[in-house]
C-alpha positions in Angstrom: 27.6 20.8 6.4 31.4 21.3 6.7 33.6 18.5 7.9 37.2 18.4 9.1 39.2 20.3 11.6 40.4 23.1 9.4 37.7 25.4 7.9 38.4 26.6 4.4 36.6 29.3 2.5 34.0 27.7 0.3 33.1 29.0 -3.2 29.8 27.9 -4.8 29.3 28.3 -8.6 25.8 27.7 -10.0 25.1 26.9 -13.6 22.3 29.4 -14.2 21.2 28.1 -17.6 21.1 24.5 -16.5 19.2 25.0 -13.3 16.6 27.4 -14.9 16.1 25.0 -17.8 15.6 22.1 -15.4 13.2 24.0 -13.2 11.2 25.1 -16.1 10.6 21.6 -17.4 10.2 20.0 -14.0 7.3 22.3 -12.9 3.9 23.0 -14.5 3.6 26.4 -16.2 2.8 29.0 -13.6 2.1 32.5 -14.5 1.0 35.7 -12.7 -2.4 37.4 -13.1 -0.7 39.5 -15.9 0.3 36.4 -17.8 4.1 36.5 -16.8 5.5 32.9 -16.6 7.4 32.2 -13.4 7.6 28.4 -12.9 11.3 28.3 -13.9 12.2 31.2 -11.6 10.2 29.7 -8.7 11.9 26.3 -9.1 15.4 27.8 -9.4 15.0 29.9 -6.3 13.5 27.0 -4.4 16.6 24.9 -5.2 18.9 27.9 -4.4 17.3 28.3 -0.9 17.6 24.5 -0.3 21.3 24.5 -1.3 22.0 27.5 0.9 20.3 25.7 3.8 22.4 22.5 3.3 25.7 24.1 2.4 27.3 27.0 4.2 29.3 29.0 1.7 31.5 32.1 1.8 31.5 33.0 -1.9 28.8 32.5 -4.5 28.1 33.4 -8.1 25.8 32.3 -11.0 27.3 31.7 -14.4 25.2 32.1 -17.5 25.6 31.4 -21.2 25.9 34.6 -23.3 23.5 34.5 -26.2 25.3 34.0 -29.6 28.0 31.8 -31.0 31.0 30.6 -28.9 34.6 29.9 -29.7 33.6 26.3 -30.2 31.5 27.3 -33.2 34.6 28.8 -34.8 36.3 25.4 -34.4 33.2 23.3 -35.5 30.4 25.2 -37.2 27.9 22.4 -36.5 28.4 22.6 -32.7 25.0 22.4 -31.0 23.4 22.7 -34.4 20.8 20.1 -33.4 19.5 22.2 -30.4 15.9 23.3 -30.5 15.3 27.0 -29.8 14.5 28.0 -26.2 10.7 28.3 -25.7 9.5 31.8 -25.3 7.9 31.0 -22.0 11.4 30.1 -20.7 13.4 32.7 -22.5 11.3 35.5 -20.8 12.2 34.2 -17.4 16.0 34.8 -17.7 15.8 38.6 -17.1 13.4 38.0 -14.2 15.8 35.6 -12.5 18.7 37.9 -13.1 16.9 40.8 -11.5 16.1 38.8 -8.5 19.7 37.5 -8.2 20.9 41.1 -8.3 18.5 41.9 -5.4 19.9 38.9 -3.5 23.4 40.4 -4.1 24.5 37.2 -5.9 27.1 38.1 -8.5 26.4 36.9 -12.1 29.0 36.3 -14.8 28.5 35.8 -18.5 31.0 36.5 -21.3 30.7 36.7 -25.0 32.0 33.6 -26.9 32.1 31.5 -23.8 29.6 29.1 -22.1 28.7 28.9 -18.4 30.7 25.8 -17.9 33.9 27.5 -19.1 33.2 30.3 -16.7 32.7 27.8 -13.9 35.8 25.9 -14.9 37.9 29.1 -14.7 36.5 30.2 -11.4 36.9 26.8 -9.9 40.6 26.7 -10.9 41.1 30.2 -9.5 39.4 29.2 -6.3 41.5 26.0 -6.0 44.7 28.0 -6.4 43.5 30.2 -3.5 43.0 27.1 -1.3 39.2 27.2 -1.4 36.7 24.3 -1.4 34.7 24.5 -4.6 31.1 23.4 -5.1 29.6 23.4 -8.7 25.8 23.2 -8.9 24.5 22.0 -12.3 22.3 19.5 -14.2 25.0 19.1 -16.8 27.2 16.0 -16.4 30.0 17.7 -18.5 31.0 19.4 -15.2 32.1 16.0 -13.8 35.4 16.5 -15.6 36.1 19.4 -13.1 35.8 17.2 -10.0 39.0 17.0 -7.9 40.0 16.6 -4.3 39.0 20.3 -3.8 36.1 20.5 -6.2 32.7 18.8 -5.8 30.0 18.7 -8.4 26.4 18.8 -7.1 24.3 17.3 -9.9 20.5 17.8 -10.0 18.4 14.6 -10.0 14.7 14.0 -10.4 13.8 17.4 -11.7 15.2 19.9 -9.1 14.3 18.3 -5.8 17.5 16.2 -5.3 21.2 16.7 -5.6 23.9 14.0 -6.0 27.4 14.9 -4.8 30.4 13.9 -7.0 34.0 14.1 -6.0 37.1 12.6 -7.6 36.6 9.3 -5.8 33.0 8.9 -6.8 33.8 9.5 -10.5 36.4 6.8 -10.3 34.0 4.5 -8.5 31.1 5.1 -11.0 33.1 5.3 -14.3 36.3 3.5 -13.5 38.3 6.4 -14.9 39.5 9.8 -13.6 37.6 13.1 -14.1 40.3 14.2 -16.5 39.8 11.1 -18.6 36.1 12.0 -19.0 37.4 14.6 -21.5 39.0 11.9 -23.5 35.8 9.8 -23.2 33.9 12.7 -24.8 36.4 12.7 -27.6 35.8 9.0 -28.3 32.1 8.7 -27.9 31.0 12.2 -28.7 27.8 13.9 -27.4 24.7 13.9 -29.5 23.1 16.7 -27.4 25.9 19.1 -28.3 26.3 17.6 -31.8 29.9 16.5 -31.0 30.5 13.7 -33.4 33.0 11.3 -31.7 34.4 8.1 -33.2 31.6 6.0 -34.9 31.1 2.6 -33.2 32.5 3.7 -29.9 30.1 4.1 -27.0 30.6 4.7 -23.3 31.5 1.1 -22.4 34.1 0.7 -25.2 35.5 4.2 -24.6 36.0 3.5 -20.9 37.6 0.2 -21.7 40.1 1.9 -24.0 40.9 4.6 -21.5 41.5 2.1 -18.7 44.0 0.4 -21.0 45.7 3.4 -22.6 44.9 6.4 -20.4 44.4 9.1 -23.0 43.4 9.5 -26.6 46.9 10.5 -27.4 48.2 7.3 -25.9 45.6 5.3 -27.8 47.0 6.6 -31.1 50.6 6.2 -30.0 49.8 2.5 -29.4 47.1 2.0 -32.1 48.3 -1.4 -33.1 47.6 -2.7 -29.6 43.9 -1.8 -29.9 41.8 -5.0 -29.9 38.9 -5.4 -32.3 39.4 -4.9 -36.0 36.3 -2.6 -36.5 37.2 -0.4 -33.5 40.8 0.0 -34.6 39.8 0.8 -38.2 37.2 3.4 -37.0 39.8 5.0 -34.7 42.3 5.2 -37.6 39.8 6.6 -40.0 38.3 9.1 -37.7 41.5 10.3 -35.8 40.9 14.0 -36.6 37.3 13.7 -35.4 38.5 12.1 -32.1 40.8 15.0 -31.4 38.2 17.6 -32.5 35.6 16.0 -30.3 38.0 16.0 -27.3 38.7 19.7 -27.9 35.0 20.6 -28.2 34.2 18.5 -25.0 36.8 20.0 -22.8 35.8 22.8 -20.4 38.4 25.5 -20.7 39.8 27.0 -17.5 41.4 30.3 -18.7 38.5 32.5 -19.6 39.5 36.2 -19.4 37.0 37.1 -16.7 37.3 40.6 -15.2 36.3 40.2 -11.6 37.7 40.2 -8.0 36.9 37.4 -5.6 35.5 40.0 -3.2 32.6 40.6 -5.6 31.6 37.0 -5.0 31.5 37.2 -1.3 28.2 36.3 0.3 26.4 39.5 1.2 23.0 40.3 2.8 20.3 40.8 0.1 18.6 44.1 -0.6 15.6 43.0 1.4 13.2 45.7 0.3 14.0 45.2 -3.4 13.7 41.4 -3.0 10.3 41.6 -1.2 9.1 44.0 -4.0 10.2 41.6 -6.7 8.6 38.5 -5.0 5.3 40.4 -4.7 5.5 41.8 -8.2 6.0 38.3 -9.7 3.5 36.8 -7.2 6.2 34.5 -5.6 4.6 35.2 -2.2 5.4 31.8 -0.8 9.1 32.7 -1.1 8.5 35.6 1.3 8.7 32.9 4.1 12.4 32.8 3.4 12.8 36.5 4.4 13.5 37.2 8.1 10.4 38.5 10.0 12.0 41.8 11.0 12.6 42.6 7.3 8.9 42.0 6.6 7.6 44.3 9.3 6.2 46.8 6.8 5.2 44.2 4.3 2.0 42.1 3.9 2.1 39.0 6.0 3.0 35.9 4.1 1.8 33.5 6.8 -1.8 32.5 7.0 -4.2 32.1 9.9 -8.0 31.9 10.0 -10.6 32.4 12.6 -13.0 29.6 13.4 -16.1 28.8 15.5 -15.7 26.2 18.1 -18.7 23.9 18.9 -19.3 22.9 22.5 -22.0 20.6 24.0 -23.3 19.2 20.7 -24.8 22.6 19.6 -24.9 21.8 15.9 -28.0 23.8 14.9 -26.1 26.7 13.2 -24.0 24.3 11.1 -27.0 22.2 10.0 -28.9 25.3 8.9 -25.9 26.6 6.9 -25.5 23.2 5.2 -29.2 23.2 4.3 -28.8 26.7 2.8 -25.6 26.0 1.0 -26.0 22.4 -0.2 -22.2 22.1 -0.1 -19.6 21.7 2.6 -15.9 20.8 3.1 -14.8 18.6 5.9 -11.7 17.2 7.5 -11.3 14.7 10.4 -8.5 15.1 12.8 -7.0 11.7 13.7 -4.6 11.2 16.6 -1.9 10.1 14.2 -1.4 9.3 10.5 -2.8 5.7 10.8 -6.4 6.8 10.1 -7.7 3.2 9.7 -7.0 2.6 13.4 -6.2 5.9 15.0 -8.8 7.5 17.4 -10.8 10.3 15.8 -10.2 13.5 17.8 -12.4 15.9 16.0 -13.8 17.2 12.7 -13.7 20.5 10.9 -16.6 21.7 8.6 -16.5 24.6 6.2 -19.5 26.1 4.5 -19.1 28.8 1.8 -19.3 32.4 3.1 -18.9 31.4 6.7 -16.0 30.7 9.1 -15.0 27.1 9.5 -16.4 25.1 12.5 -14.4 22.8 14.7 -16.0 20.0 16.6 -13.7 18.4 19.1 -15.0 15.1 20.5 -13.6 15.8 23.9 -16.3 18.6 24.2 -18.9 16.9 22.0 -20.4 13.4 21.9 -19.3 11.6 18.8 -22.4 9.5 18.8 -24.7 12.5 18.7 -22.5 13.9 15.9 -23.1 10.7 13.9 -26.8 10.7 14.5 -27.1 14.4 13.5 -24.8 14.5 10.5 -25.2 11.0 8.9 -28.0 12.0 6.6 -26.1 15.1 5.3 -23.0 13.1 4.6 -25.1 10.5 2.8 -27.2 13.0 0.9 -26.9 12.8 -2.8 -28.1 16.4 -3.1 -25.3 18.0 -0.9 -21.8 18.3 -2.4 -18.7 17.5 -0.3 -15.1 18.4 -0.8 -11.8 18.1 1.1 -8.1 17.3 0.9 -6.9 13.7 0.9 -10.5 12.8 1.3 -9.9 9.1 1.2 -8.7 9.2 4.9 -11.9 11.1 5.8 -14.1 8.6 4.0 -12.4 5.9 6.0 -13.2 7.9 9.1 -16.9 8.1 8.1 -17.0 4.3 7.4 -15.7 3.7 10.9 -18.7 5.6 12.1 -21.0 3.7 9.8 -21.6 6.6 7.4 -21.5 6.0 3.7 -20.7 9.3 1.9 -22.4 10.4 -1.3 -21.6 13.2 -3.8 -17.9 13.9 -3.3 -17.2 16.8 -5.6 -13.6 17.8 -5.1 -10.3 16.6 -3.6 -7.5 19.1 -3.8 -4.8 16.5 -3.3 -6.0 14.4 -6.3 -6.3 17.6 -8.4 -2.8 18.6 -7.6 -1.6 15.2 -8.4 -3.1 14.8 -11.9 -1.8 18.3 -12.8 1.8 17.4 -11.8 2.3 13.7 -11.1 6.1 14.0 -10.7 5.7 16.1 -7.6 6.6 14.4 -4.3 4.5 16.5 -2.0 0.8 17.3 -2.3 0.2 18.7 1.2 -2.3 21.5 1.4 0.5 23.8 2.4 2.5 22.9 -0.7 -0.6 23.4 -3.0 -1.4 26.7 -1.2 2.2 27.9 -2.0 1.8 26.9 -5.6 -1.7 28.2 -6.4 -2.3 30.9 -3.8 1.3 32.0 -2.8 0.2 31.4 0.8 2.3 29.5 3.3 1.0 27.7 6.4 2.6 25.6 9.0 3.6 22.1 7.9 2.7 19.1 10.1 6.4 18.5 11.0 6.6 22.1 12.4 3.5 21.4 14.4 4.3 17.9 15.8 8.1 17.6 15.4 9.7 14.5 14.1 11.6 11.4 15.2 11.4 10.0 18.7 10.0 13.2 20.0 7.2 13.5 17.5 3.9 14.4 19.2 0.5 13.3 18.2 -2.5 15.6 17.5 -3.8 14.5 20.9 -0.8 16.3 22.5 -1.9 19.6 21.1 -4.2 22.0 22.9 -7.8 22.2 21.8 -7.2 25.7 20.4 -4.2 24.4 18.4 -6.3 21.5 17.0 -9.1 23.8 16.1 -6.9 26.4 14.5 -5.0 23.8 12.5 -8.0 21.9 11.1 -10.0 25.1 10.4 -7.1 26.7 8.6 -6.5 23.6 6.5 -10.2 23.6 5.5 -10.2 27.3 4.6 -7.1 26.8 2.4 -8.8 23.8 0.7 -11.8 25.9 0.0 -9.6 28.6 -1.5 -7.2 26.4 -3.5 -9.9 24.2 -5.1 -11.0 26.8 -7.6 -7.6 27.5 -9.2 -7.0 23.8 -9.4 -10.4 23.2 -10.9 -9.7 25.9 -13.5 -6.3 24.2 -14.4 -8.0 20.8 -14.7 -10.5 22.4 -17.2 -7.7 24.2 -19.0 -5.7 21.0 -19.5 -8.8 19.0 -20.6 -8.6 16.6 -17.7 -12.1 16.9 -16.5 -13.3 13.5 -17.5 -10.1 11.9 -16.0 -10.6 13.8 -12.7 -14.4 13.7 -12.2 -15.2 10.3 -13.7 -12.2 8.3 -12.7 -9.8 9.7 -10.1 -12.4 11.4 -7.8 -14.8 8.4 -7.5 -11.8 6.1 -7.2 -11.0 7.7 -3.8 -14.2 6.3 -2.4 -13.4 2.9 -3.9 -9.9 2.8 -2.3 -11.2 4.0 1.0 -13.7 1.1 1.2 -10.9 -1.4 0.1 -8.7 -0.1 2.9 -11.6 -0.2 5.4 -12.7 -3.7 4.4 -9.2 -5.2 4.4 -8.0 -8.7 3.4 -8.3 -11.5 6.0 -5.0 -13.4 6.8 -4.8 -16.9 8.2 -2.1 -16.5 10.8 -1.7 -20.3 11.2 -0.7 -20.6 7.5 1.8 -17.7 7.9 3.3 -19.3 11.0 3.6 -22.7 9.3 5.3 -21.1 6.3 7.6 -19.2 8.6 8.6 -22.5 10.3 9.1 -24.2 6.9 11.3 -21.3 5.7 13.3 -21.3 8.9 14.0 -25.0 8.5 15.2 -24.5 4.9 17.3 -21.5 5.8 19.0 -23.6 8.5 19.7 -26.5 6.1 21.1 -24.1 3.5 23.3 -22.4 6.1 24.9 -25.8 6.9 25.3 -26.6 3.3 27.0 -23.2 2.6 29.4 -23.7 5.5 30.3 -27.1 4.2 31.0 -25.9 0.7 33.0 -22.9 2.1 34.9 -25.1 4.5 34.2 -22.9 7.4 31.5 -21.0 9.3 31.1 -17.2 8.5 28.4 -14.6 8.4 26.6 -15.2 5.2 24.8 -11.9 5.5 28.1 -9.9 5.6 29.1 -8.9 2.1 32.7 -8.5 3.3 32.9 -12.0 4.8 31.1 -13.5 1.8 33.5 -11.7 -0.6 36.5 -13.1 1.3 35.1 -16.7 0.9 34.1 -16.4 -2.7 37.0 -14.5 -4.2 40.0 -15.2 -1.8 39.3 -18.7 -0.6 37.4 -20.2 -3.5 39.2 -18.2 -6.1 36.1 -17.3 -8.1 36.6 -14.5 -10.7 36.1 -11.0 -9.4 33.2 -9.4 -11.2 32.9 -6.0 -9.5 34.6 -4.2 -6.6 33.2 -1.6 -4.2 35.0 1.0 -2.0 35.2 -1.5 0.8 36.0 -4.7 -1.1 34.2 -7.2 -3.3 30.7 -6.8 -4.6 28.4 -9.8 -3.8 25.1 -8.3 -5.1 22.6 -10.4 -7.0 24.0 -9.2 -10.4 27.5 -10.5 -9.5 26.1 -13.8 -8.1 24.0 -14.3 -11.3 27.2 -14.0 -13.4 28.9 -16.6 -11.2 26.2 -19.2 -11.6 27.6 -22.6 -12.6 31.1 -21.8 -11.5 30.7 -23.3 -8.0 27.8 -25.1 -6.2 27.9 -22.5 -3.4 26.5 -19.8 -5.6 23.0 -21.4 -6.1 22.9 -22.1 -2.3 23.6 -18.4 -1.5 21.0 -17.2 -3.9 18.4 -19.5 -2.5 19.4 -18.6 1.1 19.0 -14.9 0.3 15.7 -15.5 -1.3 14.3 -17.4 1.7 15.7 -14.9 4.2 14.0 -12.1 2.3 10.7 -14.0 2.2 10.8 -14.8 5.9 11.8 -11.3 7.2 9.8 -9.1 4.8 6.7 -11.1 3.9 6.2 -13.6 6.8 7.3 -11.6 9.8 6.4 -8.3 8.1 2.8 -9.4 7.4 2.3 -10.9 10.8 3.2 -7.6 12.4 0.6 -5.8 10.3 -2.4 -8.0 11.0 -5.1 -6.3 12.9 -5.6 -8.2 16.2 -9.3 -7.6 16.3 -10.3 -8.5 12.7 -7.3 -10.7 11.6 -7.2 -8.6 8.5 -4.5 -6.6 6.8 -5.6 -3.0 5.9 -3.2 -1.9 3.3 -3.0 1.7 2.2 -3.7 2.2 -1.5 -1.8 5.2 -2.8 -3.4 7.3 -5.6 -0.8 10.1 -5.8 2.6 8.4 -5.9 3.4 7.0 -9.4 4.1 9.2 -12.4 2.1 6.9 -14.7 -1.1 6.8 -12.7 -0.7 3.3 -11.4 -2.0 2.6 -7.9 0.6 1.5 -5.3 0.1 0.1 -1.8 2.0 0.3 1.4 1.9 -1.2 4.9 2.1 -3.8 3.4 3.0 -3.5 -0.3 0.8 -6.3 -1.5 2.0 -5.8 -5.1 5.5 -6.8 -4.1 4.6 -10.3 -2.8 6.9 -12.5 -5.0 5.2 -14.9 -7.4 8.1 -16.1 -9.5 9.0 -18.8 -7.0 6.8 -21.4 -5.4 7.8 -20.3 -1.9 6.8 -16.8 -2.8 3.5 -17.9 -4.3 2.7 -19.9 -1.1 2.5 -16.7 0.9 -0.8 -16.0 -1.0 -2.3 -19.1 0.6 -2.6 -17.1 3.8 -4.9 -14.5 2.2 -8.4 -15.8 2.6 -12.1 -14.6 2.5 -13.7 -13.3 5.7 -15.6 -16.5 6.3 -16.5 -19.9 4.8 -19.5 -18.3 3.1 -17.2 -16.4 0.8 -14.6 -17.2 -2.0 -12.2 -15.0 -3.9 -12.9 -14.1 -7.5 -9.9 -12.8 -9.4 -10.2 -10.9 -12.7 -6.9 -10.5 -14.5 -6.4 -8.5 -17.7 -4.6 -10.6 -20.3 -1.6 -8.7 -21.8 -3.3 -5.3 -21.2 -0.2 -3.2 -22.1 0.4 -5.0 -25.4 -3.3 -4.5 -26.3 -2.9 -0.8 -25.4 0.2 -0.7 -27.6 -1.8 -2.2 -30.5 -4.5 0.4 -30.0 -2.2 3.4 -29.8 0.2 2.3 -32.6 -2.6 0.9 -34.9 -0.1 -1.7 -36.0 -2.1 -4.1 -38.3 -0.2 -7.3 -37.3 -0.5 -6.6 -33.6 -4.2 -5.8 -33.9 -4.8 -8.9 -36.0 -3.2 -11.1 -33.4 -5.6 -9.8 -30.7 -8.7 -9.9 -32.9 -8.0 -13.6 -33.5 -7.0 -14.3 -29.9 -3.7 -15.6 -31.0 -0.8 -16.3 -28.6 0.9 -13.0 -29.1 4.3 -14.3 -28.0 4.3 -17.2 -30.3 3.2 -14.9 -33.2 6.1 -12.5 -32.3 8.6 -15.4 -32.2 7.4 -16.5 -35.6 7.8 -12.9 -37.0 11.1 -12.2 -35.4 12.8 -15.6 -36.1 11.1 -15.9 -39.6 9.7 -19.4 -39.0 6.2 -20.9 -39.0 4.3 -20.7 -35.7 4.3 -24.5 -35.3 8.1 -24.5 -35.3 8.4 -22.0 -32.5 10.2 -23.6 -29.5 9.5 -22.7 -25.8 12.9 -20.9 -25.7 12.0 -18.8 -28.8 8.6 -18.0 -27.3 10.2 -16.9 -24.0 12.6 -14.6 -25.8 9.8 -13.2 -27.9 7.9 -12.5 -24.7 10.9 -10.6 -23.3 11.0 -8.6 -26.5 7.3 -7.9 -26.5 7.3 -6.5 -22.9 10.7 -5.0 -23.4 9.4 -2.9 -26.3 6.6 -1.6 -24.0 9.2 -0.4 -21.5 11.5 1.0 -24.1 14.2 -1.6 -23.4 17.7 -1.2 -24.9 19.8 -3.9 -26.5 21.9 -3.8 -23.4 18.9 -4.4 -21.1 17.5 -7.2 -23.3 20.9 -8.9 -23.5 21.0 -8.9 -19.7 17.5 -10.2 -19.3 18.0 -13.0 -21.7 21.7 -13.6 -21.1 22.6 -13.2 -24.7 25.0 -10.9 -26.6 24.1 -7.3 -27.2 24.4 -7.9 -30.9 21.9 -10.8 -30.7 19.6 -8.6 -28.6 19.9 -5.7 -31.1 18.9 -8.1 -33.9 15.8 -9.2 -32.0 14.7 -5.6 -31.5 15.4 -4.6 -35.1 13.5 -7.7 -36.4 10.6 -6.9 -34.2 10.5 -3.2 -35.4 10.8 -4.3 -39.0 7.8 -6.6 -38.6 5.7 -4.2 -36.5 6.4 -1.1 -38.5 3.6 1.0 -36.9 5.0 0.2 -33.4 8.4 1.6 -34.6 6.7 4.7 -36.0 4.8 5.2 -32.7 8.0 5.0 -30.7 9.7 7.6 -32.8 6.7 9.9 -33.0 6.0 9.9 -29.3 9.5 10.9 -28.5 9.2 13.9 -30.8 5.8 14.8 -29.3 7.3 14.6 -25.9 10.2 16.9 -26.9 7.8 19.4 -28.5 5.1 19.6 -25.8 7.3 18.8 -22.8 4.9 15.9 -21.9 3.1 12.8 -23.2 -0.4 11.7 -22.5 -2.5 8.6 -21.9 -5.8 7.8 -23.7 -7.7 9.7 -20.9 -5.4 12.8 -21.3 -3.3 12.0 -18.2 -0.1 14.0 -18.6 3.5 13.1 -17.6 6.1 15.9 -17.9 9.5 14.7 -19.1 12.2 17.3 -18.6 14.8 14.6 -19.2 14.1 14.7 -23.0 15.8 18.1 -23.0 18.9 16.9 -21.2 22.4 17.3 -22.7 23.4 14.1 -21.1 22.9 11.0 -23.3 22.0 8.6 -20.5 19.5 11.1 -18.9 18.0 11.8 -22.3 17.8 8.1 -23.2 15.9 7.6 -19.9 13.5 10.3 -21.0 12.9 8.7 -24.3 12.1 5.4 -22.6 9.7 7.2 -20.3 8.0 8.9 -23.3 7.5 5.5 -25.1 6.3 3.7 -22.0 4.1 6.2 -20.2 1.2 6.4 -22.7 1.1 2.5 -22.6 1.5 1.9 -18.9 -0.5 5.0 -18.0 -3.4 4.0 -20.3 -3.4 0.6 -18.8 -3.7 2.3 -15.4 -6.6 4.4 -16.7 -8.4 1.2 -17.9 -8.0 -0.5 -14.5 -9.1 2.5 -12.6 -12.2 2.9 -14.7 -13.0 -0.8 -14.2 -12.5 -0.4 -10.4 -15.0 2.4 -10.3 -17.5 0.5 -12.5 -17.2 -2.8 -10.5 -17.6 -1.0 -7.2 -20.6 1.0 -8.4 -22.3 -2.1 -9.8 -21.8 -4.2 -6.7 -23.4 -1.4 -4.7 -26.3 -0.8 -7.2 -27.2 -4.5 -7.0 -26.9 -4.4 -3.2 -24.6 -7.5 -3.3 -22.7 -8.8 -0.2 -19.6 -9.2 -2.3 -16.9 -6.5 -2.1 -13.9 -5.3 -4.1 -10.9 -5.8 -1.7 -7.7 -5.7 -3.8 -6.1 -4.3 -6.9 -2.7 -5.6 -7.7 -0.9 -5.1 -11.1 -3.5 -5.9 -13.7 -5.9 -7.8 -11.5 -8.9 -7.1 -9.3 -10.0 -9.4 -6.4 -13.6 -9.5 -5.2 -14.5 -11.2 -1.9 -17.6 -12.9 -3.2 -20.5 -14.5 -1.3 -21.0 -18.1 -2.5 -24.6 -17.3 -3.5 -23.3 -14.5 -5.8 -20.4 -16.2 -7.6 -22.0 -16.5 -11.1 -23.4 -13.0 -10.9 -20.0 -11.5 -9.8 -18.1 -13.4 -12.5 -20.4 -12.1 -15.2 -20.5 -8.6 -13.8 -16.7 -8.5 -13.5 -16.2 -9.8 -17.1 -18.6 -7.3 -18.6 -17.3 -4.3 -16.8 -13.6 -5.0 -17.0 -13.7 -5.9 -20.7 -15.7 -2.8 -21.6 -14.3 -0.2 -19.2 -12.7 1.6 -22.1 -13.3 0.5 -25.7 -10.1 0.1 -27.6 -9.5 -0.8 -31.3 -8.7 -4.3 -30.1 -10.7 -6.4 -27.6 -9.7 -6.4 -23.9 -9.6 -9.9 -22.4 -10.1 -10.7 -18.7 -9.3 -14.1 -17.3 -11.5 -15.0 -14.3 -10.6 -17.5 -11.6 -12.1 -18.6 -8.3 -10.5 -19.9 -5.1 -10.7 -20.4 -1.4 -7.5 -18.3 -1.0 -5.5 -16.0 -3.2 -3.1 -18.8 -4.2 -5.9 -20.9 -5.6 -7.1 -18.1 -7.9 -4.0 -18.6 -10.1 
């Protein structure tokens, strides 16, 4: 959107190579029936349409790299020598994209010996001189040096779905230096992705510090004797030529001899016929929805509607006969709104192969007669069922006292395991991806915000059409998803783990977790009292009353009145975030009080008041939603409420668990918690003999690590050493850097680096695993868990060091965290199945982190403990034993 009173022409320059690369690695490989790869093109165009919707532009062009050496190679032969060759699947998509851009009448510029960023730099300078507003779209942070008052850089984030806007002020806020100084920073620190050497020993932090003091590289060398730090100064002196060479290589030039006129860049109407032809040729039919209806009048319809049969007066005979003949059907309940645990059931759609979908609305049919008629078919083990987001439908059945059997497919879960980084798995999105068919989204149907309607507000015809069309799309999309699952060897993960897990999660949601409201209210009163006392103490230490919750007022008190050292500033004043307050600990008594105050306010508002609002008035239970398609690693998350986020590091936080109780006094809670599951997975994957030996002998792994890292006998390890070793152990699992470890332990980066290096020297196979998995990720574009769960990591190909480093950490961590998720999910399916097979009263009601909680009848405690131990410890057999710690309590707090 444009802002301001005076409207200026806006020029948008898109980095074609960067966006196509990013789209290619962000999306799973898609190809046409003829085997032509199109995922990069599809992702690029999706982003292009999104940008055009968000930003109105007058001029537009796409800059590409020209194949072959550039002028930088003449200056430095090794420039980009470490770059891997472009995969053939990607290289073949460049001419397709260029042909489509030509049909869109979007001008393209590439020039021998120059890179796309030089073309963009030149065009932005010309545009600025003409008084234009410039927008640069890229995934390459090198472009940030071009930011100015008139030029903004739109940087892609999270694959291609998000953009972050940078102008001159944001660069200064984030880096503490100007955009122009980023060129000098490149000279000092280099860029591994482009093989720009830089000055050894100088990273981003040191480089920024030097530039804040001296301004430019030239000024650093003019005042070299003033540089602090002997090693840094010596390295600067020794590598002076490299510093200036690196600066030259890293600078985007802005005088490329481009032959063009600005009129060629003016936004024009596409060649609609040619564009439609290309979209259909490359089977990008979902993009046809971006073409005006009147331009499609002679073309095949891109929208999708289906006829259906409406059932009236409980006349179910035809459906029943078709189900008996087919032995398979798809179904979808229509709830009044998205809260399917509570929301009234309006109707249900049923789809049988070879026939039109049926819609049964419960305003025209008796829901009780429906239940009596269909119960045996839903519960039949011989009849297959499928759907989309079938967990919600299973909850609907449970509400009707129907226990489903033989779920054979869920398109939402299938879409998720094939591409876990995606944020949307709606049937419309999957239909676009796999069928090139577009259908109406829920938001278009119901609206949004305050005026959002419910499905009850729709006409019966609209309800029937919507549910039936969704079901027909589910029927059609399940086969290509099924084939893809088979092709990627994920059948065991899908059919034996993820699919049966949907039924487990549905029953957990339906069963809920009882909450003792008296305990929550008592805790709320206790926290309110403590908050009041802390408020008075803070006022006394400050010498006046003020709004403790206002960062601005708190900053005035801490830094102007109490004269505490300023750690960090924001645009509006002083930063008072938790990182700042942590650094101020011990410098004034008020700091500890403020931290405690914030902690209690958060507990009270989020966890006491928040939980009370979510308790079902009828059952006194909380029915959390367990999300199976959210995390990239396969971990289950929960919402409304997020039970995994209830704090346990403080006693006040742990007390909240006292409110979670069994359904009656005849029951207790049995908690099974995996001991150090991720470290055991690391031992299994890395095959490190020392790590494996520790688990075989059931040693205290943190004490053993401390002994190895500090080079002392185990009996001399102090609690402090053990805690630091623990941080290293878990830090290694998450690919922690020396900087991150130094912050976690409040030690120097040098000391943290020594801890990590000593760890990797002692656990050599862990070190090898970390290096190998990064290379595997770069080569394949993804890493896998022990059950073949994939995570695609486009960040590994990034030219930006920070983004690439993030990708490396993800590559190291995902097989570990994802395999731990696999183990827990297999255990959940096994525990749930065995509880049912034995016809026990006990039920699985919660999964949080590495633990499962079973609401257990007191007559079944011993049986449940044994069952839990056996299944959890043998869910997946590793090269080291899995260990589960079982505890029993009258509330969640007591199980720990």
